[in-house]
C-alpha positions as CSV (number, residue, x, y, z in Angstrom):
1,M,0.0,0.0,0.0
2,S,1.5,3.3,-1.0
3,P,2.0,6.2,1.4
4,R,-0.6,8.2,-0.5
5,S,-3.3,5.5,0.0
6,L,-2.4,5.2,3.7
7,A,-3.3,8.9,4.4
8,P,-7.1,8.5,4.5
9,L,-6.7,5.3,6.6
10,A,-4.4,7.2,9.1
11,A,-6.9,10.0,9.4
12,A,-9.7,7.5,10.1
13,V,-7.7,5.6,12.7
14,L,-6.8,8.9,14.4
15,A,-10.4,10.0,14.4
16,G,-11.5,6.7,15.9
17,L,-8.8,6.7,18.6
18,C,-9.5,10.3,19.5
19,S,-13.3,10.2,19.4
20,P,-14.6,12.3,22.4
21,A,-18.1,10.8,22.2
22,F,-17.8,9.4,25.7
23,A,-15.3,11.9,27.0
24,V,-15.6,13.9,30.2
25,R,-17.0,17.2,29.1
26,P,-14.4,20.1,28.8
27,S,-15.2,23.4,30.5
28,V,-16.2,25.9,27.8
29,E,-16.8,29.1,29.8
30,G,-15.5,32.5,28.6
31,E,-14.6,33.8,25.1
32,L,-11.9,32.0,23.1
33,I,-8.6,33.8,23.6
34,P,-6.8,34.1,20.2
35,R,-3.6,32.2,20.0
36,S,-1.9,35.4,18.7
37,A,-2.6,37.1,22.1
38,L,-0.9,34.2,24.0
39,F,1.9,33.1,21.7
40,G,2.6,36.1,19.4
41,N,5.3,38.6,20.0
42,P,4.9,40.5,23.3
43,D,4.4,44.3,22.8
44,R,7.4,45.0,25.0
45,T,9.4,42.9,27.4
46,G,12.8,42.6,29.1
47,A,13.2,46.2,30.2
48,Q,16.5,47.4,31.6
49,I,17.9,50.7,32.8
50,S,21.3,51.9,31.6
51,P,23.9,52.1,34.4
52,D,24.0,55.9,34.2
53,G,20.2,56.0,34.6
54,R,19.6,58.0,31.4
55,Y,18.1,55.3,29.2
56,L,15.5,52.6,29.3
57,G,15.9,49.6,26.9
58,W,13.6,46.8,26.1
59,L,12.7,44.2,23.4
60,A,9.8,44.8,21.1
61,P,8.8,43.9,17.5
62,L,10.2,45.8,14.5
63,D,8.3,44.7,11.4
64,G,7.3,41.6,13.3
65,V,10.8,40.7,14.5
66,M,12.0,41.2,18.1
67,N,14.6,44.0,18.4
68,V,16.1,46.3,21.0
69,W,14.4,49.6,21.5
70,V,15.7,52.5,23.6
71,A,14.2,55.7,25.0
72,P,15.2,58.4,27.6
73,I,14.2,57.1,31.0
74,D,11.7,59.9,31.5
75,Q,10.3,59.9,27.9
76,P,9.5,56.3,26.9
77,A,7.2,57.6,24.1
78,Q,10.4,58.7,22.2
79,A,11.6,55.2,21.8
80,R,13.5,54.1,18.7
81,A,14.7,50.7,17.5
82,V,18.5,50.5,17.8
83,T,18.8,47.1,16.1
84,D,17.4,45.9,12.9
85,D,17.3,42.1,13.0
86,K,15.1,40.7,10.2
87,A,15.3,37.0,10.9
88,R,15.2,35.1,14.2
89,G,15.0,38.2,16.5
90,I,16.9,39.2,19.6
91,R,16.0,37.7,22.9
92,Q,18.7,38.9,25.4
93,F,20.6,42.1,25.8
94,V,22.5,43.9,28.5
95,W,23.8,47.5,29.0
96,S,27.5,47.8,29.2
97,Y,29.2,50.4,31.4
98,R,30.5,52.2,28.3
99,D,28.5,55.3,27.6
100,S,25.5,54.6,25.2
101,T,26.7,51.1,24.5
102,L,24.6,47.9,24.9
103,L,25.4,44.3,24.0
104,Y,23.2,41.5,22.8
105,L,23.5,37.8,21.9
106,R,22.1,36.2,18.8
107,D,22.4,32.8,17.1
108,S,21.4,31.7,13.6
109,G,18.4,29.5,13.0
110,G,18.5,28.0,16.5
111,D,22.0,26.6,16.2
112,E,23.0,28.1,19.6
113,N,26.2,29.5,18.3
114,F,25.6,32.8,20.0
115,H,27.6,35.8,18.8
116,L,28.1,38.9,21.0
117,Y,27.1,42.2,19.3
118,A,27.6,45.8,20.4
119,V,25.4,48.8,19.6
120,D,26.7,52.3,20.1
121,L,23.7,54.6,20.5
122,S,25.8,57.7,19.7
123,K,26.9,56.5,16.3
124,P,24.7,55.6,13.4
125,G,25.2,52.2,11.7
126,P,24.6,48.5,12.2
127,A,25.5,46.5,15.3
128,R,29.1,45.2,15.4
129,D,29.8,41.5,15.8
130,L,32.4,41.3,18.6
131,T,32.9,37.6,17.9
132,P,32.9,37.3,14.1
133,Y,34.2,33.7,13.8
134,P,32.4,30.8,12.2
135,K,30.9,28.0,14.3
136,T,31.6,30.0,17.5
137,R,29.6,30.2,20.7
138,A,30.4,33.2,22.8
139,G,29.7,33.8,26.4
140,L,29.8,37.1,28.3
141,V,31.9,36.5,31.4
142,R,32.1,39.9,33.2
143,L,31.2,43.5,32.9
144,A,33.0,46.0,35.2
145,H,31.9,49.6,36.0
146,R,35.6,50.6,36.6
147,H,36.6,49.2,33.2
148,R,33.9,50.6,31.0
149,D,35.5,50.1,27.6
150,S,36.2,46.4,27.8
151,V,34.5,43.1,28.8
152,L,35.6,39.5,29.3
153,V,34.2,37.1,26.7
154,A,34.7,33.3,26.3
155,M,34.9,32.0,22.8
156,N,35.4,28.5,21.4
157,D,36.5,29.4,17.8
158,R,39.9,27.6,18.3
159,D,38.5,24.4,19.9
160,G,34.7,23.7,19.7
161,K,34.8,21.9,23.1
162,W,36.6,24.5,25.2
163,H,36.3,28.3,25.4
164,D,39.4,30.5,25.5
165,L,39.0,33.8,27.5
166,Y,39.5,37.2,25.9
167,R,39.3,40.8,26.9
168,V,37.4,42.6,24.2
169,D,37.6,46.4,23.5
170,L,34.1,47.7,23.0
171,G,35.3,50.6,20.9
172,S,37.6,48.9,18.4
173,G,36.3,45.3,18.8
174,E,39.9,44.1,19.2
175,R,40.3,41.1,21.4
176,T,43.3,40.2,23.6
177,L,43.9,36.7,24.8
178,V,43.6,36.4,28.6
179,H,43.8,32.6,28.8
180,R,44.3,29.8,26.2
181,N,42.2,27.0,27.5
182,E,44.3,23.8,27.4
183,E,43.2,22.6,30.9
184,R,39.6,21.7,30.0
185,I,38.3,24.7,32.0
186,A,34.5,24.9,31.9
187,S,33.8,28.4,33.5
188,Y,35.7,31.5,34.5
189,Y,35.0,33.9,37.4
190,A,36.4,37.4,37.6
191,D,36.2,40.4,39.9
192,G,35.6,44.1,39.2
193,D,39.1,44.6,37.8
194,L,38.5,41.8,35.3
195,R,40.9,39.6,37.2
196,V,40.1,35.8,37.1
197,G,40.2,34.5,40.6
198,R,38.6,31.1,40.1
199,V,37.9,28.6,37.3
200,S,36.0,25.4,37.3
201,R,36.9,22.1,35.7
202,A,35.0,18.8,35.4
203,R,36.5,15.7,37.1
204,D,36.5,12.3,35.5
205,D,34.2,11.1,38.3
206,G,31.6,13.7,37.4
207,G,32.6,16.1,40.2
208,I,34.0,19.6,39.8
209,E,37.4,21.1,40.7
210,L,37.7,24.7,41.6
211,L,41.1,26.2,40.7
212,A,42.9,29.5,41.5
213,P,45.9,31.1,39.9
214,D,49.1,29.5,41.3
215,G,51.2,32.7,40.9
216,D,53.3,31.1,38.2
217,K,50.9,31.4,35.2
218,G,49.3,28.1,36.1
219,W,46.4,26.8,38.3
220,K,46.1,25.0,41.6
221,V,43.2,23.1,42.9
222,V,41.7,24.9,45.9
223,D,38.4,23.0,46.3
224,T,36.3,20.1,45.0
225,I,32.6,19.6,44.6
226,P,31.6,15.9,44.7
227,F,29.3,14.6,41.9
228,E,26.3,14.4,44.2
229,D,26.6,18.2,44.9
230,T,27.3,19.5,41.4
231,Q,23.7,20.4,40.6
232,T,23.2,22.3,43.9
233,S,26.6,24.0,44.4
234,A,28.1,26.8,42.2
235,I,30.1,30.0,42.3
236,E,27.8,33.0,42.1
237,G,30.5,35.6,41.5
238,Y,33.0,37.9,43.1
239,S,32.5,41.2,44.9
240,D,33.7,44.2,42.9
241,D,36.9,44.5,45.0
242,G,37.7,40.8,44.6
243,K,37.9,40.2,48.4
244,T,34.8,38.0,48.7
245,L,33.6,35.1,46.6
246,Y,29.9,34.2,46.8
247,A,28.8,30.6,46.3
248,T,25.8,28.4,46.8
249,D,26.8,25.1,48.5
250,S,25.0,21.9,49.5
251,R,28.0,20.0,50.8
252,G,27.2,18.6,54.3
253,R,23.5,19.5,53.9
254,D,20.6,18.9,51.5
255,T,19.4,22.2,50.1
256,S,22.0,24.7,48.8
257,A,22.8,27.7,51.0
258,L,24.5,31.0,50.1
259,Y,28.0,31.6,51.6
260,A,30.5,34.4,51.5
261,I,34.1,33.2,51.3
262,D,37.0,35.5,52.1
263,R,40.5,35.3,50.6
264,D,41.6,32.9,53.4
265,G,38.9,30.5,52.5
266,H,36.7,31.2,55.6
267,K,33.0,30.7,54.9
268,T,30.1,32.7,56.3
269,L,26.6,31.5,56.0
270,L,24.3,34.2,54.5
271,S,21.0,32.4,53.9
272,D,19.5,29.0,53.7
273,D,16.1,27.2,53.7
274,P,15.4,23.5,54.7
275,R,12.8,23.1,51.9
276,A,14.3,24.8,48.9
277,D,17.6,25.9,47.4
278,V,18.7,29.5,47.4
279,G,17.7,31.0,44.1
280,E,18.3,34.4,42.6
281,L,20.5,37.1,44.2
282,L,19.7,40.8,44.4
283,S,23.2,42.5,44.6
284,D,24.4,46.0,45.1
285,P,25.0,47.6,41.7
286,V,28.5,48.9,42.8
287,S,29.9,46.5,45.3
288,D,28.2,43.3,43.9
289,E,27.4,42.3,47.5
290,P,24.2,40.2,47.8
291,Q,21.5,42.2,49.5
292,A,18.6,39.7,49.2
293,V,18.0,36.2,48.0
294,S,15.0,34.4,46.6
295,V,13.8,31.0,47.8
296,N,11.1,29.2,45.8
297,Y,9.3,26.2,47.3
298,L,5.7,26.6,46.3
299,R,6.2,30.3,45.4
300,R,9.1,32.7,45.3
301,Q,9.9,34.8,48.3
302,W,12.6,37.4,48.7
303,R,14.7,37.4,51.9
304,P,16.7,40.5,52.7
305,L,20.2,40.1,54.0
306,D,20.6,43.7,55.3
307,P,18.2,46.1,57.0
308,A,18.4,48.8,54.3
309,I,17.3,46.6,51.5
310,A,14.6,45.0,53.8
311,A,12.9,48.4,54.3
312,E,13.1,49.1,50.5
313,L,11.6,45.8,49.6
314,A,8.9,46.1,52.1
315,R,7.9,49.5,50.7
316,L,8.0,48.2,47.2
317,E,5.9,45.1,48.1
318,S,3.3,47.3,49.7
319,K,2.7,49.0,46.4
320,L,2.5,45.8,44.3
321,G,-0.2,43.1,44.2
322,K,-0.1,39.5,45.5
323,G,1.8,38.2,42.6
324,E,5.6,37.9,42.3
325,Y,8.3,40.4,41.2
326,T,11.9,40.6,40.1
327,I,14.1,43.6,40.1
328,T,15.6,43.3,36.6
329,S,18.1,46.2,36.8
330,R,19.2,49.1,38.9
331,S,21.1,52.3,38.0
332,L,24.6,52.5,39.2
333,D,23.7,55.3,41.7
334,D,20.8,52.9,42.9
335,K,18.2,55.7,42.6
336,T,16.1,53.9,40.0
337,W,15.0,50.3,39.8
338,I,13.2,48.5,37.0
339,V,10.7,46.0,38.4
340,D,9.0,43.1,36.6
341,Y,5.7,42.1,38.2
342,S,3.3,39.3,37.3
343,S,0.9,36.7,38.6
344,A,-0.8,33.6,37.2
345,E,-3.7,35.8,36.0
346,Q,-1.5,38.7,34.8
347,P,1.3,38.7,32.3
348,S,4.5,40.7,33.0
349,T,4.0,44.4,33.8
350,I,7.1,46.7,34.0
351,Y,7.4,49.4,36.6
352,R,9.9,52.1,37.4
353,Y,10.6,52.4,41.2
354,D,12.4,55.4,42.7
355,S,14.3,53.8,45.6
356,G,15.7,55.6,48.5
357,G,13.7,58.7,47.7
358,S,10.0,59.2,47.1
359,G,9.4,55.5,46.6
360,A,7.2,56.3,43.7
361,L,6.1,53.3,41.6
362,T,5.3,54.2,38.0
363,K,3.8,51.7,35.5
364,L,5.8,51.8,32.3
365,F,4.0,49.1,30.2
366,A,2.3,45.7,30.1
367,S,4.0,43.0,28.0
368,R,0.7,41.7,26.6
369,P,-2.0,44.3,26.6
370,A,-4.1,42.2,24.3
371,L,-4.8,40.0,27.3
372,D,-6.2,42.8,29.4
373,G,-9.7,41.8,30.4
374,A,-9.2,38.2,29.1
375,A,-10.6,35.4,31.3
376,L,-7.3,34.3,32.7
377,V,-7.5,31.8,35.6
378,P,-5.5,31.1,38.8
379,M,-2.7,28.6,39.2
380,W,-2.8,26.5,42.3
381,P,0.4,25.2,43.9
382,R,0.0,21.6,45.2
383,E,2.1,19.1,47.1
384,I,1.5,15.6,45.6
385,P,2.8,12.5,47.4
386,A,4.8,10.0,45.3
387,R,4.5,6.3,46.0
388,D,7.8,6.2,47.8
389,G,7.0,9.2,50.1
390,K,8.7,12.0,48.2
391,T,6.8,15.2,47.8
392,L,6.2,16.5,44.2
393,V,5.7,20.3,44.2
394,S,3.2,20.8,41.3
395,Y,1.0,23.5,39.8
396,L,-2.6,22.9,38.8
397,T,-4.5,25.2,36.4
398,L,-8.2,24.6,35.9
399,P,-10.6,26.0,33.3
400,A,-13.1,28.6,34.3
401,G,-16.2,26.9,35.8
402,A,-14.3,23.8,36.8
403,E,-13.2,25.1,40.2
404,R,-14.3,27.5,42.9
405,D,-11.5,28.7,45.2
406,G,-9.3,25.9,44.0
407,K,-11.9,23.2,44.7
408,I,-13.1,21.0,41.9
409,Q,-16.6,21.4,40.7
410,R,-16.6,18.7,38.0
411,P,-14.0,16.6,36.3
412,V,-12.5,17.8,33.0
413,P,-9.9,16.4,30.6
414,L,-6.4,16.8,31.9
415,I,-3.1,17.5,30.1
416,L,0.0,16.6,32.0
417,T,2.6,19.1,30.8
418,V,6.2,18.0,31.6
419,H,9.1,20.4,31.9
420,G,12.4,20.0,30.1
421,G,15.8,19.6,31.5
422,P,15.3,17.4,33.4
423,W,17.5,19.6,35.6
424,S,15.0,22.5,35.7
425,R,11.7,23.1,37.4
426,D,8.2,24.4,37.1
427,V,7.2,27.5,39.0
428,Y,4.1,29.5,39.9
429,G,3.2,32.4,37.6
430,Y,1.8,33.5,34.3
431,N,2.2,30.6,31.8
432,A,0.9,31.0,28.3
433,T,0.5,27.3,27.8
434,A,-1.5,26.8,31.0
435,Q,-3.8,29.6,30.2
436,W,-4.3,28.4,26.6
437,L,-5.2,24.9,27.7
438,A,-7.6,26.2,30.4
439,N,-9.3,28.5,27.9
440,R,-9.8,25.5,25.6
441,G,-11.5,23.5,28.4
442,Y,-8.6,21.5,29.9
443,A,-7.0,21.2,33.3
444,S,-3.2,21.2,33.1
445,L,-0.8,19.8,35.7
446,K,2.9,20.7,35.9
447,V,4.9,18.3,38.1
448,N,8.3,18.7,39.6
449,Y,9.3,15.1,39.3
450,R,12.5,13.8,40.9
451,G,15.5,15.2,39.1
452,S,13.9,18.7,39.1
453,T,16.0,21.4,40.6
454,G,15.3,23.8,43.5
455,F,14.4,21.2,46.1
456,G,17.8,20.0,47.3
457,K,20.4,17.5,46.1
458,N,18.6,14.4,47.4
459,F,15.6,15.1,45.2
460,I,17.9,15.6,42.2
461,N,20.1,12.6,42.8
462,A,17.0,10.3,43.4
463,A,16.6,10.5,39.6
464,D,20.0,9.0,38.7
465,G,19.5,6.0,36.5
466,E,15.7,6.6,36.6
467,W,14.9,7.9,33.2
468,A,11.7,6.1,32.2
469,G,11.8,4.6,35.8
470,K,11.0,6.4,39.0
471,M,11.0,9.7,37.2
472,H,8.1,8.5,35.1
473,N,6.5,6.9,38.1
474,D,6.3,10.4,39.6
475,L,4.3,11.5,36.6
476,I,1.9,8.6,36.9
477,D,1.5,9.2,40.6
478,A,0.5,12.8,39.8
479,V,-2.1,11.6,37.3
480,D,-3.5,9.2,39.9
481,W,-3.7,12.0,42.4
482,A,-5.6,14.1,39.9
483,V,-8.1,11.3,39.3
484,K,-8.5,10.7,43.0
485,Q,-9.1,14.5,43.6
486,G,-11.9,14.4,40.9
487,I,-10.0,16.7,38.6
488,T,-10.3,14.2,35.7
489,T,-11.0,10.6,34.9
490,P,-8.5,7.9,34.0
491,D,-9.5,7.8,30.3
492,Q,-9.2,11.5,29.7
493,V,-5.5,12.3,30.2
494,A,-3.0,13.5,27.6
495,I,0.7,14.1,28.1
496,M,2.7,16.9,26.5
497,G,6.2,18.4,26.9
498,G,9.4,19.7,25.3
499,S,13.0,18.4,25.5
500,Y,13.0,16.0,28.4
501,G,9.3,16.6,28.5
502,G,9.1,15.4,24.9
503,Y,11.0,12.3,26.0
504,A,8.6,11.8,28.9
505,T,5.8,12.0,26.3
506,L,7.3,9.3,24.2
507,V,7.9,7.2,27.4
508,G,4.2,7.7,28.2
509,M,3.2,6.5,24.8
510,T,5.5,3.5,24.8
511,F,6.0,2.4,28.5
512,T,2.5,3.2,29.8
513,P,0.4,3.4,26.6
514,D,-2.8,2.7,28.5
515,R,-2.5,5.7,30.8
516,F,-2.6,8.5,28.1
517,K,-5.2,9.1,25.4
518,C,-2.7,11.0,23.2
519,G,0.7,12.7,23.4
520,V,2.5,15.9,22.1
521,D,6.2,15.5,21.9
522,I,8.3,18.7,21.2
523,V,12.0,18.2,20.5
524,G,12.1,15.0,22.6
525,P,14.8,12.4,22.3
526,S,13.7,8.9,21.3
527,N,17.0,7.1,21.5
528,L,19.2,7.9,24.5
529,E,22.3,6.3,23.0
530,T,22.2,8.4,19.8
531,L,21.2,11.4,21.9
532,L,24.5,11.2,23.8
533,K,26.5,10.7,20.5
534,T,25.2,14.0,19.1
535,I,25.3,16.5,21.9
536,P,27.0,19.8,21.2
537,P,30.8,19.7,21.5
538,Y,30.8,22.5,24.0
539,W,28.9,20.2,26.4
540,A,32.1,18.2,26.9
541,S,32.6,19.5,30.4
542,I,29.2,18.1,31.5
543,F,29.3,14.7,29.6
544,E,30.1,12.8,32.8
545,Q,27.0,14.2,34.4
546,F,24.9,12.7,31.5
547,A,26.8,9.4,31.7
548,R,26.3,9.0,35.5
549,R,22.7,10.2,35.6
550,M,21.3,8.6,32.4
551,G,23.6,5.6,31.6
552,D,27.2,5.4,30.4
553,P,27.4,4.8,26.6
554,R,31.0,3.7,27.0
555,T,30.2,0.6,29.0
556,P,28.0,-2.5,28.1
557,A,25.9,-2.0,31.2
558,G,25.4,1.7,30.4
559,R,24.4,1.0,26.8
560,K,22.0,-1.7,27.9
561,L,20.3,0.7,30.3
562,L,20.1,3.4,27.6
563,A,18.5,1.0,25.2
564,E,16.0,-0.2,27.8
565,R,14.9,3.3,28.6
566,S,14.7,4.5,25.0
567,P,11.2,4.8,23.5
568,I,12.5,3.8,20.1
569,T,12.9,0.2,21.4
570,R,9.2,0.1,22.2
571,V,7.6,1.7,19.1
572,D,5.2,-1.3,18.6
573,K,3.6,-0.4,22.0
574,I,2.3,2.9,20.6
575,S,-1.5,2.7,20.3
576,K,-2.6,6.2,20.8
577,P,-2.3,9.3,18.6
578,L,1.0,11.1,18.7
579,L,2.0,14.6,17.5
580,I,5.8,15.4,17.1
581,G,7.4,18.8,16.7
582,Q,11.0,19.3,15.8
583,G,13.5,22.0,14.8
584,A,15.9,21.0,12.0
585,N,18.8,22.9,13.5
586,D,18.5,21.6,17.1
587,P,22.0,21.1,18.5
588,R,20.8,19.4,21.7
589,V,18.2,16.9,20.4
590,N,19.2,16.3,16.8
591,Q,16.5,16.0,14.2
592,A,17.4,12.4,13.8
593,E,15.8,11.8,17.2
594,S,12.4,12.6,15.8
595,D,13.1,11.2,12.3
596,Q,13.9,7.8,13.6
597,I,10.8,7.3,15.7
598,V,8.6,8.7,12.9
599,E,10.2,6.3,10.4
600,A,9.8,3.4,12.8
601,M,6.1,4.2,13.4
602,R,5.5,4.5,9.7
603,A,7.2,1.2,9.0
604,K,4.8,-0.4,11.4
605,K,1.9,1.5,9.9
606,I,1.3,3.4,13.2
607,P,-0.2,6.9,12.5
608,V,1.8,9.9,13.5
609,T,1.8,13.6,12.7
610,Y,5.3,15.1,12.3
611,V,5.8,18.9,12.2
612,L,9.3,20.1,11.2
613,F,10.6,23.7,11.1
614,P,13.7,24.2,9.0
615,D,14.7,27.4,10.7
616,E,14.3,26.4,14.3
617,G,16.5,24.7,17.0
618,H,15.7,23.4,20.4
619,G,12.1,24.7,20.6
620,F,10.2,27.2,18.5
621,A,11.6,30.7,19.1
622,R,10.0,32.5,16.2
623,P,6.5,33.5,17.2
624,E,5.2,32.6,13.8
625,N,6.5,29.1,14.2
626,S,5.2,28.8,17.8
627,M,1.7,29.9,16.7
628,A,1.8,27.5,13.8
629,F,2.7,24.5,15.9
630,N,0.2,25.4,18.6
631,A,-2.5,25.7,15.9
632,V,-1.7,22.1,14.9
633,A,-1.5,21.0,18.5
634,E,-4.8,22.7,19.4
635,G,-6.6,20.8,16.6
636,F,-4.9,17.6,17.6
637,L,-5.9,17.9,21.3
638,S,-9.5,18.8,20.3
639,Q,-9.8,15.6,18.3
640,C,-8.4,13.7,21.2
641,L,-10.1,15.2,24.3
642,G,-12.9,17.2,22.8
643,G,-11.9,20.7,23.9
644,R,-12.5,23.9,22.0
645,A,-10.3,24.7,19.0
646,Q,-9.7,27.9,17.1
647,A,-9.5,27.1,13.4
648,I,-5.9,26.9,12.0
649,G,-6.9,29.8,9.7
650,E,-3.9,32.0,8.9
651,D,-1.8,30.9,11.9
652,L,0.7,29.3,9.5
653,K,1.4,32.7,8.0
654,G,5.1,33.6,8.2
655,S,6.1,30.3,9.6
656,S,8.5,27.8,8.0
657,I,6.2,24.8,8.9
658,T,6.6,21.5,7.0
659,V,4.7,18.3,7.8
660,P,6.7,15.3,6.5
661,A,4.1,12.9,7.9
662,G,0.5,12.7,9.0
663,A,-0.9,16.1,7.7
664,D,-4.3,14.3,7.3
665,G,-4.2,13.3,11.0
666,V,-5.3,16.8,12.1
667,K,-8.5,18.2,10.8
668,G,-8.0,21.2,8.5
669,L,-4.2,20.9,8.5
670,A,-3.8,19.6,5.0
671,D,-5.9,22.4,3.6
672,A,-4.2,25.0,5.7
673,L,-0.8,23.7,4.5
674,K,-1.9,23.9,0.9
675,A,-3.1,27.5,1.2
676,H,0.1,28.4,3.1
677,T,2.3,26.9,0.4
678,Q,0.4,28.8,-2.3
679,E,0.8,32.0,-0.4
680,V,4.5,31.5,0.1
681,K,4.9,30.9,-3.7
682,K,3.3,34.2,-4.4
């Protein structure tokens, strides 16, 4: 039977498997929120004040592409775009200490070879690439207010695995070699005089060595971090004067604490919490001394380290709502702060705060004004028990009408959304995916399964060797909890995620196929052995972490474990509809990871819809591509669980979407693709 003749059969099978005739009824209250309002470009985001306090910079669209805009701090209406990117867009920038100069990072097509660019606001002309070398990934190591005209930058143009360290002149772009990396150094740490005081290096056992200059142009080991502490211990940076090193450390304890370390190696405990690791630091803009830390168990809380900042934070918090905030930047004189505030029901809003003076809080802009007045819903932090007694901090979002004050009124279809990493975590706050699913009638549950960060080293290390094992059991336990709570029923659960979350989706489809009605895999690995063979070269310093936590591909036992835990080895178990999304330029999870499972499924005549974006990497960064994929996913989930769906319509416009397999598996996709192709040809 030819592939062409298989298409109608695949569509029929998918329709039968996904039929919602006997499904739990989704909640359908409220108007349909357009996907463009949720996943399109934000109006403005990422605001930062210049060190001299004169300018405000942010990211906003220019002809549909995210670029950097700048305005006088007291006249935001006079904003002008200072970059002119026409392709992938700019997503991260920082002010340098050089007058009127800002820096930004940008890759090409999602290849993650980020180059560092400089923009001089006082001179017309395009941005200058400070790292103009092919196949190079640059990293900004240190800015220093007493050395305004230069920065430290790590570059791997000489050796793809290891970064050399350079001092780069922001005026001329000339680079001067500071250190040629022939010692397998992973990271550099410098003070306010751009002097490197510590470097880190991976050990063969998966641990980390910390080294200091030996006084003879070499290095000496001054500390070691055992393997079990590597995910929860790290250097946070130096004080400006270089006299104090700040580090988070979990040695001799479970959760990481913040310490100050003097030049003699004496450690002073600054902050800790028995339930969660120390998170973000709020540091003095001149001295770099930490003034407050965040701790995030169920929700983020700021903890002051000195009375002056305590009073300022209390005054600020009294003016904000009950959501969460981050101070994104401060002027060098500390008179002006930029504050990013949000809650589950409110996307990011940017404020200017006059600290130490009037205390005035001035709203500058909302990131997504198109959502003003939209029926956004709360997010409920929950502690879910795992079968072995561990606590899984999770976040539940319910559609309007399905809950009252967090209590379930009736069961609805549930989508288990699994975060990537796996060494990452889910948090409380505004989440476009959660709001999208709720608006379409679904509950969504985000679970911090073992291996997630933020809850101490024991929780992370409990995941070693447990890919598709206890890590997956945690997800199943969370689903069972949701069923027991009356949130959903056992036959109305889907699984969806990206990266590790995509892998978890494939595991759900192959290891526990009776537990999920359908799955959406985004850039998820299907074969753990080939995944480890194709990781980026600059991940050489963390390879031992992968080998010890997943399975060592260099040993027979490790290869056996990797094969046993790979969804590709269980393709014949897939019996429910599957949607796969992939970026062709993904350096982390190679396109072959999706290709091979799609090919295996087609060889066994198992229906699958495969969406591929030629100009994307690890995830879909271009809003046009994100909206296109979510339009497909929305139709797919509607067929499976019966929720509401906005027609695909023109949401493929501007995207690079291709569908190598299964376009007939999602209602309206084939016709939308045909119309999109014709439009592109025009």
